[in-house]
C-alpha positions in Angstrom: 57.0 0.9 22.2 57.6 -2.5 23.7 59.7 -4.9 21.6 57.6 -7.6 19.9 59.0 -11.1 19.6 58.0 -13.0 16.4 58.9 -16.7 16.4 60.6 -18.1 13.4 58.0 -20.8 12.5 60.0 -22.2 9.6 63.0 -22.8 11.8 60.8 -24.3 14.5 59.2 -26.6 12.0 62.5 -27.8 10.6 63.8 -28.4 14.2 60.8 -30.5 15.1 61.2 -32.5 11.9 64.8 -33.3 12.7 63.8 -34.3 16.3 61.1 -36.6 14.9 63.7 -38.4 12.7 66.0 -38.7 15.7 63.2 -40.0 18.0 62.3 -42.7 15.4 65.9 -43.7 14.7 67.0 -43.8 18.4 65.3 -47.0 19.5 66.6 -48.9 16.4 70.2 -48.6 17.8 69.1 -51.2 20.4 71.1 -49.6 23.2 69.0 -48.7 26.3 70.9 -45.7 27.5 70.9 -44.2 23.9 67.1 -44.6 23.7 66.7 -42.9 27.1 69.0 -40.0 26.3 67.2 -39.6 22.9 63.7 -39.6 24.4 64.5 -37.3 27.4 66.8 -35.0 25.3 64.1 -34.4 22.7 61.6 -33.7 25.4 63.9 -31.1 26.9 64.5 -29.4 23.6 60.8 -29.3 22.8 60.0 -27.9 26.3 62.6 -25.2 25.8 61.1 -24.3 22.4 57.7 -23.9 23.9 58.9 -21.8 26.7 60.9 -19.5 24.4 58.6 -19.1 21.4 55.1 -19.7 22.6 55.0 -18.7 26.3 56.9 -15.4 25.7 59.5 -16.2 28.4 62.6 -16.1 26.1 64.1 -13.2 28.2 63.1 -14.5 31.6 66.1 -16.8 32.0 65.5 -17.7 35.7 62.0 -18.8 35.0 63.2 -20.9 32.1 65.8 -22.6 34.3 63.2 -23.4 37.0 60.7 -24.8 34.4 63.4 -27.0 32.7 64.8 -28.1 36.1 61.3 -29.1 37.3 60.7 -31.0 34.0 63.9 -33.0 34.4 63.1 -33.8 38.0 59.6 -35.0 37.1 60.9 -37.2 34.3 63.5 -38.7 36.6 60.8 -39.4 39.2 58.5 -40.9 36.6 61.2 -43.2 35.2 62.3 -44.3 38.7 58.7 -45.0 39.7 57.8 -47.3 36.8 61.2 -48.7 35.6 61.3 -51.4 38.3 57.9 -52.7 37.5 58.6 -52.8 33.8 62.1 -54.3 33.8 62.1 -56.6 36.8 59.8 -59.1 38.5 61.0 -58.4 42.0 62.5 -55.3 43.8 63.8 -54.2 47.2 60.5 -53.3 48.7 58.1 -55.2 46.4 57.5 -58.5 44.8 55.2 -60.0 42.1 53.1 -62.3 44.3 51.1 -63.5 41.3 54.3 -64.7 39.6 55.4 -66.5 42.8 52.0 -68.2 43.0 52.3 -69.3 39.3 55.7 -70.8 40.1 54.3 -72.7 43.0 51.5 -74.1 40.8 53.8 -74.8 37.8 54.0 -72.4 34.9 51.9 -74.4 32.4 49.0 -74.4 34.8 49.2 -70.7 35.6 46.3 -70.0 33.2 43.3 -72.2 32.5 41.6 -72.4 29.1 39.4 -69.4 29.6 42.4 -67.1 30.1 41.6 -66.1 33.7 44.3 -66.8 36.3 43.6 -69.7 38.7 43.6 -68.9 42.4 46.5 -70.4 44.3 45.5 -73.4 46.4 46.1 -73.0 50.1 49.2 -74.8 51.3 48.1 -78.0 53.1 49.1 -78.5 56.7 52.0 -81.1 57.1 50.8 -84.6 58.1 52.8 -87.1 60.1 54.1 -90.0 58.0 52.6 -93.1 59.6 53.0 -95.6 56.8 54.7 -95.6 53.3 51.2 -95.2 51.8 50.8 -91.8 53.7 54.0 -90.4 52.2 53.4 -87.2 50.1 53.3 -87.5 46.4 56.3 -86.4 44.3 56.2 -82.9 42.8 55.0 -82.9 39.2 57.7 -82.9 36.6 58.5 -79.5 35.0 57.0 -79.2 31.5 59.7 -77.2 29.7 57.8 -77.4 26.4 54.6 -76.0 28.0 56.5 -73.3 29.7 58.1 -72.3 26.4 54.7 -72.2 24.7 53.2 -70.0 27.5 56.0 -67.6 28.2 58.5 -67.7 25.3 56.5 -68.4 22.1 54.8 -65.0 21.9 58.3 -63.6 20.9 60.3 -66.6 19.8 57.5 -68.4 18.0 55.9 -71.7 18.6 58.8 -73.5 16.9 61.5 -71.2 18.3 62.2 -69.6 14.9 62.1 -66.0 16.3 58.8 -65.3 14.5 56.3 -64.9 17.3 53.4 -62.5 17.2 55.3 -59.9 19.2 58.5 -60.2 17.1 57.4 -57.6 14.5 57.6 -54.9 17.1 61.0 -55.8 18.6 64.4 -54.6 17.5 66.7 -56.5 17.6 64.5 -59.5 16.7 64.2 -62.5 19.1 66.7 -65.3 18.9 66.1 -68.0 16.3 66.7 -71.3 18.1 66.4 -73.3 14.9 69.3 -71.6 13.3 72.7 -73.4 13.6 74.4 -70.0 13.6 72.8 -69.2 16.9 74.2 -72.3 18.6 77.6 -71.9 17.1 78.1 -68.5 18.9 76.5 -69.2 22.3 77.1 -71.7 25.0 74.7 -73.2 27.5 76.0 -71.0 30.3 75.2 -67.8 28.4 71.7 -69.0 27.5 71.1 -70.1 31.1 72.2 -66.7 32.4 70.1 -64.9 29.8 67.0 -66.8 30.8 67.6 -66.1 34.5 68.8 -62.5 34.4 67.7 -61.2 31.0 69.4 -60.5 27.7 71.3 -57.4 29.0 73.1 -59.5 31.6 75.0 -61.3 28.8 75.5 -58.3 26.5 72.5 -59.1 24.3 69.2 -57.4 23.7 67.6 -55.6 26.7 64.2 -56.5 25.3 64.7 -60.1 26.6 63.3 -59.9 30.2 64.7 -61.9 33.2 62.7 -65.0 34.2 64.7 -65.8 37.4 61.7 -65.1 39.7 59.6 -67.7 37.8 62.3 -70.3 36.9 64.7 -71.7 39.5 68.0 -73.2 38.5 66.6 -76.7 37.9 63.8 -75.4 35.7 66.1 -73.0 33.8 68.5 -75.9 33.0 65.5 -77.9 31.8 64.5 -75.0 29.6 68.0 -74.8 28.1 67.7 -78.6 27.3 64.4 -78.0 25.6 65.8 -75.2 23.5 68.4 -77.7 22.1 65.6 -79.8 20.8 64.5 -77.0 18.5 67.8 -77.1 16.5 67.5 -78.1 12.9 
């Protein structure tokens, strides 16, 4: 008589319960590579449990290796395909044209009152300067307060207190620019780099995205100056 394999459902349940706790606790550590290892590691363990206990392949080791190897490869391909779009504004073979157009127009004017993005105006052809009256007008002054309200306030809050609408879902919480303790532990150079390259570039939270593709050095410096005005 052929041997019958009976899964230990109590053990499987307890294992899944432990994995659930780990998957919830992992992101709270706030370290990107720990979160990735936690997520992909749990996925591998669950796939192995399905193969061994519910697909009746526990004794077919070559097949298990092929299935797990294919799963790992697919997860790597999936992460590699979407990570650049999620974590950066510009890559080696792609760029966010909408963001560049918004920079050209000025960040505060990137969206009109209805919420739909404005179309980029065609670049005017250069005209010869015949008289002083025909000289091109100066570029509009960068509105750091408006840029903060558009791009930063959703996380940092309208007053910069770290209490924006999206802050509840973030861990660690966004910086509180009104807190004197924040300014006592950070210099302008670090804040400048964090804005341009993201929080991870200065050893801070990886949830702070880079804004270098939308803010050049001059505008970033203006944004740092505006953040100083939020201090209490």
